[in-house]
N, C-alpha and C positions, 0 to 999 in steps of 0.2 A: 476610509469612510467617505461616502458621498451622500449628500443630502439633496433632495430634489423637491422643487416647488413649482407646480404648474399654475398657469394663468391663461386667461383668454376665453374661457368657456362662457356660455350664456344662452339666451334664447334667440333663435333665428328662424326665419320662414323657410319652408322647403324651396330649394333652388338657390338659396343664399350661400354665403361663404363665411368661413371662420378661420382664424389663425390661433392655434394653441402654442404656447411657449412653455418651456421648462428650464428653469435656472438651477444650475448645479453648484454646490459648494464643495470644496475639497480639491486638493492639488492634483489628484489623479484622474480627473474627469476624462482626459484624453485617452486613458488606458481602456476605457469601456466602450463597447458597442451600446447604442441607445435605442430604445424602442418605445412605441406607444401601444397601449392596450386599452380596451374599453369594456365596461360591464353594463350592458343594457338592463333595464328594470326586469327583475325576476329571472335573469339569465346568468350564466357563468361568464367570467372574464375571458375576453377573446383578443387575439392578436390583431393589430391594425397595420403597423409599419415599423421597420427597423433600419438602422443605419450603422455601418461599420465605424470603427474608431477614427478612421481618416476620411470618412464621408465618401469613400470610393465605391462602396457597395450598398445598394438600397434594396429593400425587400418589402413587398406590400401584400396584404391580404387581398384576395380576389374581390371582396366586397367593396373595397375603396380604391382599387387600382384604376388609374386614369382620372380619379377625382381628388386625389390627395398627393401631397409632396412633403417628404420629410427632409429636413436639412439640419446641419449643426454648425456651430461656430466654436471651435475649441479655444480660441483666444478669449472668448467671452463666456465660455462654459455654458452654452445654451444649446438646446435642441428645439426645433419647431415642427409643427405639423400644420400645413396649409390645406384646408379642406374646402372644396367647392361642390356645387350641385348637390347640396345636402338634402337628405331624405329623412322622413320621420323615423325610419329604421336606424338612422345614425344616432338617435337619442341614446345617451349613455353617460356614465361617468368615465372620463378619459384619464388614464394614468400614464405617467412617464416612468420609465424603468431603465436601469443600467445593468448590463450583463457583461461577463468576461468575454463572451464571443457573440457574434451576430446570431440571433436566434428569434424564433417566433413562439417559443415556449415560455409561458409565464413562470414555470417552475425553475427555469434557468436564470431568471433575473435575480440580481443580488440586492439591489436597492430599488425602492419605490417612492414615488411622490404620494401626496395625500389625495390626489384626484381633483378634477374640475368637471363640473356638470355641463353637458351640452344637450340642449333641448331643441329639437327641430319640429316646428309646428306645420301642420298640413294646410 
């Protein structure tokens, strides 16, 4: 069992930066690939970024590639998403997820956090 708690969301102006963090509880955090997904207002949840269990493989959605960096610290059981050059279309609830394998599919995630709101003003 892995419990995930996101933090770091908020209101930011377009062009600004934000760092999202996800703290995991459970001794098996390092077993899981981790990912970030988001759900814009009125839209379906979509993939943002993922990282393998050892941090060696990173995977980004085209919409955030070059503007975002995912990282993890297995010793601290945390995963982070650094976002820069934010755009109004990045406005969404951002979710942290744990999956058995590296994936961009939300259906393959096993555990989810409660989400953190990111709002980018123009």
